[in-house]
C-alpha positions in Angstrom: 5.3 -56.3 -94.9 3.9 -54.0 -92.3 0.5 -52.5 -93.0 0.0 -50.7 -89.7 0.1 -47.0 -88.9 2.0 -44.7 -91.3 4.4 -47.3 -92.5 2.5 -49.4 -95.0 5.5 -49.9 -97.2 7.4 -51.8 -94.5 10.9 -51.2 -93.2 12.9 -48.6 -95.2 16.3 -47.1 -94.8 16.2 -43.7 -93.2 18.8 -41.5 -91.5 18.5 -41.3 -87.7 20.3 -38.5 -86.0 19.9 -39.2 -82.3 22.3 -36.7 -80.7 21.2 -33.1 -81.2 21.4 -30.7 -78.2 19.0 -27.7 -78.0 19.3 -24.1 -76.8 17.9 -25.4 -73.5 20.8 -27.8 -72.9 23.0 -26.9 -69.9 26.0 -27.0 -72.2 25.4 -25.4 -75.6 26.7 -22.6 -77.8 23.6 -21.7 -79.8 23.1 -18.5 -77.9 20.3 -19.4 -75.5 16.5 -19.0 -75.6 16.6 -16.2 -78.3 17.8 -18.7 -80.9 14.9 -21.2 -80.7 13.3 -20.1 -84.0 16.6 -20.5 -85.8 17.2 -23.9 -84.2 13.8 -25.2 -85.4 14.5 -23.8 -88.9 17.8 -25.6 -88.9 16.0 -28.9 -88.0 13.5 -28.2 -90.8 16.3 -27.8 -93.3 18.1 -31.1 -92.4 18.9 -33.3 -95.4 15.6 -34.9 -96.6 16.9 -38.4 -95.8 17.0 -37.5 -92.1 13.6 -38.7 -90.8 14.3 -39.4 -87.1 16.1 -37.1 -84.6 16.9 -37.4 -80.9 16.6 -34.2 -78.8 19.3 -34.3 -76.2 19.4 -32.5 -72.8 21.6 -33.1 -69.8 19.3 -34.6 -67.1 16.2 -32.7 -68.2 13.4 -32.9 -70.9 12.7 -29.2 -71.3 14.3 -29.0 -74.7 12.3 -31.8 -76.1 9.1 -30.3 -74.7 9.9 -27.0 -76.4 10.6 -28.7 -79.8 7.3 -30.6 -79.5 5.5 -27.3 -78.9 6.7 -26.2 -82.4 5.6 -29.6 -83.8 2.1 -29.1 -82.5 2.0 -25.8 -84.4 2.6 -27.6 -87.7 6.3 -27.2 -87.8 9.0 -29.9 -88.4 6.8 -31.8 -90.9 10.0 -33.1 -92.5 10.7 -35.3 -89.4 8.8 -38.5 -88.9 9.7 -39.1 -85.3 11.3 -37.0 -82.5 12.7 -38.8 -79.4 13.6 -37.3 -76.0 17.2 -38.2 -75.0 18.4 -37.5 -71.5 22.2 -37.5 -71.2 23.8 -38.5 -67.9 27.4 -39.2 -66.9 28.7 -42.4 -65.3 29.7 -41.4 -61.7 32.4 -44.1 -61.2 34.7 -44.1 -64.3 36.6 -41.5 -66.2 39.5 -41.3 -68.7 42.0 -38.7 -69.5 44.5 -36.8 -67.3 44.0 -35.0 -64.0 43.4 -31.7 -65.8 41.0 -33.0 -68.4 38.9 -35.8 -66.9 36.4 -37.3 -69.4 33.4 -38.9 -68.0 31.5 -41.6 -69.8 28.2 -40.4 -71.2 25.0 -42.4 -70.8 22.2 -41.6 -73.1 18.6 -42.6 -72.3 16.0 -42.5 -75.2 12.4 -42.6 -73.9 9.5 -44.2 -75.7 7.0 -41.3 -75.6 3.3 -41.8 -76.6 2.7 -38.5 -78.6 -1.1 -39.0 -78.4 -0.8 -38.1 -74.7 2.3 -36.0 -74.9 1.8 -33.7 -71.8 1.1 -36.6 -69.5 4.1 -38.6 -70.8 6.5 -35.6 -70.3 5.2 -35.1 -66.8 5.7 -38.8 -66.1 9.4 -38.5 -67.1 9.8 -35.5 -64.9 7.9 -36.8 -61.8 8.7 -40.6 -62.0 12.3 -40.3 -63.2 14.1 -37.0 -63.1 12.8 -35.8 -59.8 13.6 -39.1 -58.1 17.3 -38.8 -58.8 19.6 -37.1 -56.1 22.1 -34.7 -57.5 25.0 -36.9 -56.1 25.3 -40.1 -54.2 26.8 -38.2 -51.2 24.8 -38.4 -47.9 24.5 -34.6 -47.7 22.7 -34.5 -51.0 20.4 -37.5 -50.5 17.3 -35.2 -50.1 18.4 -32.8 -52.9 17.0 -34.1 -56.2 17.7 -33.2 -59.8 16.5 -29.7 -60.7 18.1 -26.7 -62.3 17.6 -24.8 -59.1 19.5 -27.4 -56.9 22.4 -27.6 -59.4 22.6 -23.8 -59.6 22.6 -23.5 -55.8 25.3 -26.2 -55.3 27.3 -24.5 -58.0 27.4 -21.3 -56.0 24.7 -19.7 -58.2 26.2 -21.1 -61.4 24.3 -23.8 -63.2 27.2 -24.9 -65.4 29.5 -25.2 -62.3 26.9 -27.3 -60.5 26.6 -29.5 -63.5 30.3 -29.8 -63.9 31.0 -30.6 -60.2 28.1 -32.9 -59.4 27.2 -36.2 -61.0 23.9 -38.0 -60.1 24.3 -41.6 -58.9 24.4 -44.0 -61.8 23.1 -46.8 -59.7 19.9 -44.8 -59.0 19.5 -43.9 -62.7 19.8 -47.5 -63.8 17.7 -48.8 -61.0 14.8 -46.5 -62.0 15.2 -47.5 -65.6 14.9 -51.1 -64.6 11.7 -50.5 -62.6 8.3 -51.7 -63.8 7.5 -48.0 -64.8 10.3 -47.8 -67.4 11.1 -51.3 -68.3 11.0 -51.8 -72.1 10.3 -48.1 -72.4 13.9 -46.9 -72.7 16.9 -47.5 -75.0 20.4 -46.9 -73.5 23.6 -45.9 -75.4 27.1 -45.1 -74.2 29.6 -42.7 -75.7 32.1 -45.0 -77.4 35.3 -42.9 -77.1 35.2 -42.4 -73.3 34.1 -46.0 -72.8 36.9 -47.3 -75.1 39.5 -45.3 -73.2 38.7 -47.1 -70.0 40.9 -50.1 -70.8 44.3 -48.7 -70.0 45.0 -52.0 -68.2 43.3 -55.2 -67.4 42.1 -53.8 -64.0 39.2 -51.9 -65.6 38.3 -54.6 -68.1 35.6 -56.2 -65.9 34.0 -52.8 -65.2 34.1 -52.0 -68.9 32.4 -55.3 -69.7 29.8 -54.6 -67.1 28.9 -51.3 -68.7 28.8 -52.9 -72.1 26.2 -55.3 -70.9 23.9 -52.6 -69.5 23.3 -50.7 -72.8 21.8 -51.5 -76.2 24.2 -49.5 -78.5 27.0 -46.9 -78.7 27.5 -43.4 -80.1 30.5 -42.1 -81.9 31.0 -38.7 -83.5 34.2 -39.6 -85.5 33.2 -41.0 -88.9 36.8 -41.2 -90.1 37.8 -43.8 -87.5 34.4 -45.6 -87.5 35.6 -48.9 -89.0 38.4 -49.2 -86.5 36.2 -48.3 -83.6 33.6 -50.8 -84.8 36.3 -53.5 -85.1 37.4 -52.9 -81.5 33.8 -52.9 -80.3 33.2 -56.3 -81.8 35.7 -57.8 -79.3 32.9 -57.4 -76.8 30.0 -58.5 -78.9 27.7 -57.4 -81.8 26.1 -54.2 -80.5 25.6 -51.3 -83.0 27.8 -48.2 -83.1 25.8 -45.3 -84.3 27.3 -42.1 -85.8 26.2 -38.6 -84.9 28.1 -35.3 -84.4 26.9 -34.6 -80.8 25.7 -31.2 -82.0 25.8 -28.2 -79.5 25.9 -25.2 -81.8 25.1 -23.7 -85.2 28.7 -24.2 -86.4 27.9 -27.9 -86.9 24.1 -27.5 -87.3 24.8 -25.2 -90.2 21.7 -26.1 -92.3 20.0 -22.7 -92.0 22.9 -20.3 -92.2 22.3 -17.3 -94.5 24.6 -15.0 -96.4 24.4 -11.2 -96.2 21.7 -11.2 -98.9 19.4 -13.5 -96.9 20.0 -16.6 -99.0 20.7 -19.9 -97.5 24.3 -21.1 -97.7 25.1 -24.7 -98.5 25.6 -26.8 -95.4 29.3 -27.9 -95.1 29.7 -29.1 -91.5 26.5 -31.0 -90.7 26.8 -34.8 -91.1 25.1 -37.9 -89.9 26.0 -41.3 -91.4 23.6 -43.5 -89.5 21.0 -45.3 -91.6 18.5 -47.6 -89.9 16.2 -49.9 -91.8 13.1 -49.8 -89.6 9.8 -48.0 -89.1 10.3 -44.5 -87.5 9.2 -45.7 -84.1 10.6 -46.8 -80.8 9.9 -50.4 -81.8 11.9 -49.8 -85.0 14.8 -48.6 -82.9 14.7 -51.7 -80.8 15.1 -53.9 -83.9 18.8 -52.9 -84.1 19.4 -54.8 -80.9 18.3 -58.1 -82.5 19.6 -57.5 -86.0 22.6 -55.0 -85.7 24.2 -56.0 -89.0 21.0 -56.1 -91.1 19.3 -53.0 -89.6 22.2 -50.5 -89.3 24.4 -49.1 -92.1 27.0 -46.3 -91.6 27.6 -44.3 -94.8 26.8 -41.2 -96.7 24.4 -42.7 -99.2 21.3 -44.9 -98.8 22.5 -48.5 -99.1 19.6 -49.3 -101.5 20.4 -46.3 -103.7 21.9 -48.3 -106.5 19.8 -51.4 -106.3 18.2 -52.3 -109.6 15.2 -54.4 -110.7 13.1 -53.4 -107.7 9.3 -53.4 -107.9 8.2 -50.1 -106.5 4.5 -50.5 -106.7 1.6 -52.6 -108.1 -1.7 -51.3 -109.4 -4.8 -53.5 -109.7 -7.8 -51.8 -111.4 -10.5 -53.5 -109.4 -12.9 -52.1 -106.9 -12.5 -55.0 -104.5 -8.7 -54.4 -104.3 -8.4 -52.4 -101.0 -5.8 -50.1 -102.4 -5.7 -49.3 -106.1 -1.9 -48.7 -106.0 0.1 -50.5 -103.3 3.7 -49.2 -102.8 6.4 -51.7 -101.9 9.8 -51.0 -100.3 13.0 -51.8 -102.1 14.0 -54.4 -99.5 10.7 -56.4 -99.4 11.4 -60.1 -98.7 8.1 -61.4 -97.3 4.4 -60.8 -97.1 2.9 -61.6 -93.8 -0.8 -62.0 -92.9 -3.5 -64.2 -91.5 -4.9 -67.1 -93.5 -7.1 -66.0 -96.5 -5.9 -62.4 -96.0 -4.8 -62.1 -99.7 -1.1 -63.0 -99.6 -1.4 -65.4 -102.6 -3.6 -63.0 -104.5 -1.0 -60.2 -104.1 1.8 -62.5 -105.3 -0.3 -63.6 -108.3 -0.8 -60.0 -109.2 2.9 -59.2 -109.0 3.7 -62.3 -111.0 1.1 -61.4 -113.6 2.5 -57.9 -114.0 6.0 -59.2 -114.3 5.0 -61.7 -117.0 5.9 -64.6 -114.8 2.4 -66.0 -113.9 1.6 -69.6 -114.7 -2.0 -70.7 -114.7 -2.0 -73.0 -111.6 -5.5 -74.1 -110.7 -4.7 -73.9 -107.0 -3.6 -70.2 -107.3 -5.9 -67.3 -106.5 -6.3 -66.3 -110.1 -6.8 -69.9 -111.1 -9.6 -70.3 -108.7 -11.2 -66.9 -109.3 -10.6 -66.4 -113.0 -14.3 -66.1 -113.9 -14.8 -63.5 -111.1 -11.8 -61.3 -111.8 -12.0 -61.0 -115.6 -11.3 -58.6 -117.1 -8.2 -57.8 -115.0 -5.2 -55.7 -115.7 -2.2 -55.3 -113.3 0.5 -52.7 -113.6 3.8 -52.8 -111.9 6.5 -50.1 -111.6 10.0 -51.4 -111.8 12.8 -48.8 -111.3 10.3 -46.1 -112.5 9.2 -48.0 -115.6 5.5 -49.0 -115.7 4.5 -52.3 -117.2 0.8 -53.4 -117.7 -0.4 -57.0 -118.2 -3.9 -58.3 -118.8 -5.0 -61.5 -117.2 -5.8 -64.0 -120.0 -6.1 -67.6 -118.7 -4.0 -70.2 -120.6 -2.3 -67.5 -122.6 1.4 -68.0 -123.1 3.3 -64.8 -123.6 6.5 -64.6 -125.7 7.9 -61.9 -123.5 10.7 -62.8 -121.1 9.6 -63.0 -117.4 11.0 -60.2 -115.2 10.9 -62.3 -112.1 10.9 -66.0 -111.2 7.6 -67.0 -109.6 7.6 -70.1 -107.5 3.9 -70.4 -106.5 2.9 -72.2 -103.3 1.6 -75.1 -105.3 4.9 -75.4 -107.2 6.9 -75.3 -104.0 4.6 -77.8 -102.3 5.0 -80.2 -105.2 8.8 -79.9 -105.1 8.8 -80.5 -101.4 6.4 -83.4 -101.4 7.5 -86.7 -99.7 8.4 -88.4 -103.0 11.8 -87.4 -104.1 11.7 -83.9 -102.5 15.4 -83.5 -102.0 16.4 -84.4 -105.6 13.6 -82.4 -107.3 14.2 -79.3 -105.3 18.0 -79.5 -105.7 17.5 -80.0 -109.5 15.2 -77.0 -109.7 17.6 -74.7 -107.8 20.5 -75.8 -110.0 18.5 -75.3 -113.1 17.4 -71.8 -112.0 21.0 -70.8 -111.2 22.3 -72.2 -114.5 19.7 -70.4 -116.6 20.6 -67.1 -115.1 24.2 -67.3 -116.1 25.4 -65.8 -119.4 27.3 -68.0 -122.0 30.7 -66.8 -120.8 30.0 -67.8 -117.2 28.7 -71.2 -118.3 32.3 -72.0 -119.6 31.0 -74.3 -122.4 28.9 -76.5 -120.0 25.5 -77.6 -121.1 24.1 -77.9 -117.6 24.8 -77.2 -114.0 26.4 -80.6 -113.3 29.0 -80.1 -116.0 29.7 -76.6 -114.9 30.2 -77.8 -111.3 32.8 -80.4 -112.5 34.7 -77.7 -114.5 34.7 -75.2 -111.6 35.6 -77.8 -108.9 38.3 -79.6 -110.8 41.2 -77.7 -109.3 39.7 -77.8 -105.9 39.2 -81.6 -106.1 42.9 -82.0 -107.0 43.8 -79.9 -104.0 41.5 -81.9 -101.8 43.0 -85.1 -103.0 46.5 -83.9 -102.2 45.4 -82.8 -98.7 43.7 -86.2 -98.1 47.0 -87.9 -98.9 48.9 -85.7 -96.5 46.3 -86.4 -93.8 46.6 -90.1 -94.4 50.4 -89.9 -94.0 50.0 -87.9 -90.8 47.5 -90.4 -89.5 50.0 -93.2 -90.1 52.7 -91.3 -88.2 50.3 -90.6 -85.4 49.4 -94.4 -85.3 53.1 -95.3 -85.2 53.8 -92.9 -82.3 50.7 -94.2 -80.5 52.0 -97.7 -80.9 55.3 -96.8 -79.4 53.8 -95.0 -76.5 51.1 -97.5 -75.6 52.8 -100.9 -76.3 56.5 -100.7 -77.0 57.4 -98.1 -74.3 55.7 -100.0 -71.4 57.3 -103.3 -72.6 60.7 -101.6 -72.6 60.1 -100.2 -69.1 59.3 -103.7 -67.9 62.5 -105.1 -69.5 64.5 -102.3 -67.9 63.0 -103.1 -64.5 63.8 -106.8 -64.9 67.4 -106.1 -65.9 67.9 -103.7 -63.0 66.8 -106.5 -60.6 69.3 -108.9 -62.3 72.0 -106.4 -62.0 71.5 -106.0 -58.3 71.7 -109.8 -57.8 74.9 -110.0 -59.9 76.4 -107.1 -58.0 75.9 -108.9 -54.7 77.8 -111.9 -56.1 80.8 -109.9 -57.1 84.0 -110.9 -55.2 85.4 -108.5 -52.7 88.3 -106.5 -54.0 91.0 -104.9 -51.9 90.8 -101.2 -51.6 93.7 -100.5 -54.1 92.3 -102.7 -56.8 88.8 -101.4 -56.1 89.8 -97.8 -56.3 91.6 -98.4 -59.6 88.6 -100.2 -61.0 86.3 -97.3 -59.9 88.5 -94.8 -61.6 88.7 -96.9 -64.7 84.9 -97.3 -64.7 84.4 -93.6 -64.3 86.6 -92.9 -67.3 84.9 -95.5 -69.4 81.4 -94.3 -68.3 82.3 -90.7 -69.2 83.3 -91.9 -72.6 80.1 -93.9 -72.9 77.9 -90.9 -71.9 79.8 -88.6 -74.3 79.4 -91.0 -77.2 75.8 -91.7 -76.3 75.0 -88.0 -76.5 76.8 -87.7 -79.8 74.8 -90.7 -81.1 71.5 -89.2 -79.9 72.2 -86.0 -81.8 73.4 -87.8 -84.9 70.4 -90.1 -84.8 68.0 -87.2 -84.5 69.7 -85.3 -87.3 69.8 -88.4 -89.6 66.0 -88.9 -89.0 65.3 -85.3 -89.8 67.6 -85.5 -92.9 65.7 -88.6 -94.0 62.3 -86.9 -93.4 63.3 -83.9 -95.5 64.7 -86.1 -98.3 61.4 -88.1 -98.4 59.4 -84.9 -98.5 61.5 -83.6 -101.3 60.9 -86.8 -103.3 57.1 -86.6 -102.6 57.0 -82.9 -103.4 59.0 -83.5 -106.6 56.4 -86.1 -107.6 53.6 -83.7 -106.9 55.3 -81.0 -109.0 55.6 -83.4 -111.9 51.9 -84.3 -111.6 51.0 -80.7 -111.5 53.2 -80.0 -114.6 51.4 -82.6 -116.5 48.0 -81.3 -115.4 48.8 -77.7 -116.4 50.4 -78.7 -119.7 47.4 -80.8 -120.6 44.8 -78.2 -119.8 46.8 -75.3 -121.3 47.4 -77.3 -124.5 43.6 -77.8 -124.8 43.1 -74.0 -124.3 45.4 -73.2 -127.2 48.6 -72.3 -125.2 51.7 -72.2 -127.4 53.1 -75.7 -127.4 56.7 -74.5 -127.7 56.4 -72.8 -124.4 55.0 -75.8 -122.5 58.5 -77.1 -121.8 58.8 -74.2 -119.3 56.5 -76.3 -117.1 59.1 -79.1 -116.9 60.2 -77.8 -113.5 61.4 -80.0 -110.6 64.3 -80.3 -108.2 67.3 -81.6 -110.2 68.3 -85.2 -109.8 71.9 -84.0 -109.0 70.6 -82.2 -105.9 68.6 -85.3 -104.8 71.6 -87.5 -105.4 73.8 -85.2 -103.3 71.3 -85.2 -100.5 71.0 -89.0 -100.7 74.7 -89.5 -100.6 75.1 -87.1 -97.7 72.3 -89.0 -95.9 74.0 -92.4 -96.5 77.3 -90.9 -95.3 75.6 -89.8 -92.1 74.0 -93.3 -91.6 77.4 -95.0 -92.2 79.1 -92.6 -89.7 76.4 -93.4 -87.1 76.8 -97.2 -87.7 80.6 -96.8 -87.3 80.3 -95.0 -83.9 77.6 -97.4 -82.7 79.5 -100.5 -83.5 78.7 -104.1 -84.5 76.4 -106.2 -82.3 78.5 -109.4 -82.8 82.0 -108.0 -83.0 82.1 -104.4 -81.6 85.3 -102.5 -82.3 87.3 -100.7 -79.6 86.0 -97.1 -79.0 82.5 -97.7 -80.4 79.4 -97.4 -78.3 78.9 -101.1 -78.3 
């Protein structure tokens, strides 16, 4: 739990809208400098959950500087943190068609020390903006970013200069990686234009390179957010933040008034980005390391409907540094130096929640004579509960939390029997927090585990049997490949050598007899090859037939076992006995007999065509 600065409650969910352009932005439709007061009023009337905003300008920081001048005058008290965001365009890639080329937008969020605001803004201007040429062309290498240079190059039109000229991205990224700005910037890309790059695999490496250079992405389309996030995950786990990319009052409609001067209800403004972090640059950096835990995209606070949360604790003692200490709804740990009061605070919370046990090694156990009388008060979901510290007192009230003191955990995790004792304690805790229905008649966790796992154990057993059969088949095939096949090849080689010797001993035939013999041999060989091919097909079909038949027998056996299992369990649960006969399902014996007979018929036909080893009939393979 952080106890530094203005965020003593630790990390909380807040809305962060990091993409709001100002009336100073080169491209905007607010109406220019005359609309600044209305713009500030619109920021002040943002939904109360919006606590962090990013003030965007293309290339320049003037808009942020103007906003902060209002902040100095006591305005914008509803906003915890305001970041300057400079928006650039990538100078190499674009998507769209020739008439509507969309450049990929690069957003740079700067870490500004507001205690020295003027110097920090000048540093961004002098050591970043004014060191960037307006393009990477040689003719512009001495012309650096300024409104004057863009206006001049745009033939006295700032918007034209901005539209036609793109500062060199390599220079922008090079400056951001320099010692001056390293770890002082946070980079985001516009998701839509970046996503459109991959029209074919040629641009994929470039797209991946851009992905690696930034910390997160922006999208303004909340309706397709989930689909966009899914596609982004193909490249990694970087956050996709939602913001409308606001350029005018039609979307920043929080301060629109009717003809009577009354504020209208905002209907267009939306920002669905919740970040669980302090409202600081360091808080923003946390989403790089914990994108799933720190970022939530949705309308409502993800903690809104959490129940049984301790909101605060009050200790009525002068030596307690803060009479009432507020806690955030997601508190999971208390961090501090040795003897800084961590155990004391946990003891106070446990006491207030009626869960304290008088361990002599605890803070209250050691200091009971010093702290009495002591009363602690905790606030749980708006309800206040007070408890007085009375040593050795056993309360009949149910505890609101489970308190595992340090001594209790150390005892459980001691060298002697640590695994079993800790396991038993965890199981006991789980079982005690189940209602009677969820316990399913079990008297302890072990019995419940048996009941819940029974069907899974049966499935596991069946799978083990199948794996065993598969292993046997693998072993048989391995035996054929490693032993029998090499032996058969050796036999074949020996027989081929013998054949050559015998062929050499054959008597010479005259040409006529030889030709007749050759023709006769060809005919017989063709018959042999044809029959051999037929036998191969029939053998393969017979083996497949046999495999299916055996699987049917095995499956039938499994069905019968399952039937008995279901009937037995349902009978115990009071199922109508007269309906149990419906579980007597299996493949009929007549079907299995038919398949068996057909299999035997195929085997017999194969044996007939193959022929007898001792007395082969004419026309058989033998």
